[in-house]
C-alpha atoms as an extended CHARMM CRD file, in Angstrom:
* protein
*
        76  EXT
         1         1  MET       CA            184.7870000000      101.3430000000      228.6410000000  PROA      1               0.0000000000
         2         2  LYS       CA            187.4670000000      103.9250000000      229.3220000000  PROA      2               0.0000000000
         3         3  PHE       CA            186.5200000000      105.7110000000      226.0940000000  PROA      3               0.0000000000
         4         4  LEU       CA            182.8830000000      105.9020000000      227.2460000000  PROA      4               0.0000000000
         5         5  LYS       CA            183.9310000000      107.4820000000      230.5680000000  PROA      5               0.0000000000
         6         6  ILE       CA            186.0010000000      110.0980000000      228.7460000000  PROA      6               0.0000000000
         7         7  ILE       CA            183.0910000000      110.9270000000      226.4470000000  PROA      7               0.0000000000
         8         8  ALA       CA            180.7460000000      111.2220000000      229.4490000000  PROA      8               0.0000000000
         9         9  ILE       CA            183.1610000000      113.5200000000      231.3070000000  PROA      9               0.0000000000
        10        10  VAL       CA            183.6930000000      115.7210000000      228.2480000000  PROA      10              0.0000000000
        11        11  PHE       CA            179.9410000000      115.9460000000      227.7220000000  PROA      11              0.0000000000
        12        12  LEU       CA            179.3620000000      116.8070000000      231.3880000000  PROA      12              0.0000000000
        13        13  PHE       CA            181.9660000000      119.5840000000      231.4530000000  PROA      13              0.0000000000
        14        14  SER       CA            180.8320000000      121.0420000000      228.1590000000  PROA      14              0.0000000000
        15        15  HSD       CA            177.2630000000      121.0900000000      229.4150000000  PROA      15              0.0000000000
        16        16  LEU       CA            178.2200000000      122.7960000000      232.6780000000  PROA      16              0.0000000000
        17        17  LEU       CA            180.3420000000      125.4190000000      230.9310000000  PROA      17              0.0000000000
        18        18  SER       CA            177.6350000000      126.2540000000      228.4150000000  PROA      18              0.0000000000
        19        19  ASN       CA            175.1490000000      127.1030000000      231.1820000000  PROA      19              0.0000000000
        20        20  ASP       CA            177.5310000000      129.7420000000      232.5220000000  PROA      20              0.0000000000
        21        21  SER       CA            177.8010000000      131.3740000000      229.1420000000  PROA      21              0.0000000000
        22        22  TYR       CA            174.0060000000      131.6280000000      228.8810000000  PROA      22              0.0000000000
        23        23  SER       CA            173.7550000000      133.3180000000      232.2750000000  PROA      23              0.0000000000
        24        24  GLN       CA            176.2210000000      136.0330000000      231.2300000000  PROA      24              0.0000000000
        25        25  ASN       CA            173.9200000000      137.2520000000      228.4750000000  PROA      25              0.0000000000
        26        26  ASP       CA            173.1780000000      140.9690000000      228.9780000000  PROA      26              0.0000000000
        27        27  GLY       CA            169.8750000000      140.8290000000      227.1140000000  PROA      27              0.0000000000
        28        28  ALA       CA            168.4260000000      137.9780000000      229.1420000000  PROA      28              0.0000000000
        29        29  GLY       CA            164.8290000000      138.4640000000      230.1430000000  PROA      29              0.0000000000
        30        30  ASN       CA            164.0790000000      141.6160000000      228.1910000000  PROA      30              0.0000000000
        31        31  THR       CA            163.7600000000      140.4680000000      224.6120000000  PROA      31              0.0000000000
        32        32  GLY       CA            160.2290000000      139.1060000000      224.5290000000  PROA      32              0.0000000000
        33        33  LEU       CA            157.1750000000      141.3790000000      224.3330000000  PROA      33              0.0000000000
        34        34  SER       CA            159.2290000000      144.5720000000      224.5660000000  PROA      34              0.0000000000
        35        35  PHE       CA            156.5070000000      146.4390000000      222.6520000000  PROA      35              0.0000000000
        36        36  LEU       CA            154.4150000000      146.3760000000      225.8400000000  PROA      36              0.0000000000
        37        37  LYS       CA            156.8280000000      148.8240000000      227.4810000000  PROA      37              0.0000000000
        38        38  THR       CA            155.8680000000      151.5840000000      225.0520000000  PROA      38              0.0000000000
        39        39  GLY       CA            154.0850000000      154.5130000000      226.6710000000  PROA      39              0.0000000000
        40        40  VAL       CA            150.5680000000      155.7290000000      225.9700000000  PROA      40              0.0000000000
        41        41  GLY       CA            149.9640000000      158.8550000000      223.9000000000  PROA      41              0.0000000000
        42        42  SER       CA            152.2990000000      160.9540000000      221.7830000000  PROA      42              0.0000000000
        43        43  ARG       CA            152.1870000000      163.9830000000      224.0760000000  PROA      43              0.0000000000
        44        44  SER       CA            153.1560000000      161.9580000000      227.1360000000  PROA      44              0.0000000000
        45        45  LEU       CA            155.9830000000      160.2500000000      225.2620000000  PROA      45              0.0000000000
        46        46  SER       CA            157.3550000000      163.6030000000      224.1070000000  PROA      46              0.0000000000
        47        47  MET       CA            157.3780000000      164.7800000000      227.7340000000  PROA      47              0.0000000000
        48        48  GLY       CA            159.3380000000      161.7100000000      228.7830000000  PROA      48              0.0000000000
        49        49  GLU       CA            156.2740000000      160.1340000000      230.4090000000  PROA      49              0.0000000000
        50        50  ALA       CA            156.2750000000      162.8590000000      233.1090000000  PROA      50              0.0000000000
        51        51  TYR       CA            152.6200000000      163.4360000000      232.4290000000  PROA      51              0.0000000000
        52        52  SER       CA            150.6320000000      162.5960000000      235.5330000000  PROA      52              0.0000000000
        53        53  SER       CA            149.7900000000      166.1660000000      236.5880000000  PROA      53              0.0000000000
        54        54  VAL       CA            148.8920000000      167.6270000000      233.1820000000  PROA      54              0.0000000000
        55        55  THR       CA            146.7240000000      164.8970000000      231.7060000000  PROA      55              0.0000000000
        56        56  GLU       CA            143.6110000000      166.2320000000      230.0300000000  PROA      56              0.0000000000
        57        57  ASP       CA            142.9010000000      163.5440000000      227.4680000000  PROA      57              0.0000000000
        58        58  ALA       CA            142.1300000000      159.8430000000      227.3510000000  PROA      58              0.0000000000
        59        59  SER       CA            145.6650000000      158.8730000000      228.3850000000  PROA      59              0.0000000000
        60        60  ALA       CA            144.8550000000      160.1890000000      231.8750000000  PROA      60              0.0000000000
        61        61  PHE       CA            143.3800000000      156.7950000000      232.6390000000  PROA      61              0.0000000000
        62        62  PHE       CA            146.8390000000      155.2750000000      232.2260000000  PROA      62              0.0000000000
        63        63  TYR       CA            148.9100000000      157.8960000000      234.0730000000  PROA      63              0.0000000000
        64        64  ASN       CA            146.5610000000      159.3230000000      236.7100000000  PROA      64              0.0000000000
        65        65  PRO       CA            142.9320000000      158.1180000000      236.7790000000  PROA      65              0.0000000000
        66        66  ALA       CA            141.9120000000      160.7690000000      239.3300000000  PROA      66              0.0000000000
        67        67  ARG       CA            142.7480000000      163.4410000000      236.7670000000  PROA      67              0.0000000000
        68        68  LEU       CA            139.9310000000      162.2820000000      234.4390000000  PROA      68              0.0000000000
        69        69  LYS       CA            137.5390000000      164.5410000000      236.3250000000  PROA      69              0.0000000000
        70        70  PHE       CA            139.2600000000      167.6620000000      234.9890000000  PROA      70              0.0000000000
        71        71  GLY       CA            138.9000000000      166.8010000000      231.3100000000  PROA      71              0.0000000000
        72        72  ALA       CA            136.8300000000      169.4330000000      229.5060000000  PROA      72              0.0000000000
        73        73  LYS       CA            135.9450000000      167.2610000000      226.5230000000  PROA      73              0.0000000000
        74        74  THR       CA            135.3500000000      163.6440000000      225.6800000000  PROA      74              0.0000000000
        75        75  ASN       CA            138.0910000000      161.6370000000      223.9940000000  PROA      75              0.0000000000
        76        76  VAL       CA            138.2120000000      158.2980000000      222.3130000000  PROA      76              0.0000000000
């Protein structure tokens, strides 16, 4: 019976200590679906996504939808 208590205590402490090590992970929460953080359009990416005032193509819908009015041509 004493052996069973020791095993239970060791299991409990090891379980509690392992949860702390998981919470110290620097990459927690940003590993899944990271491809969704990629910007839209090669020109906007080359400008560091500072593109909201100069949009003249189809990526205007993503950065500044009001700027679509100033597009001189149609884009796909």
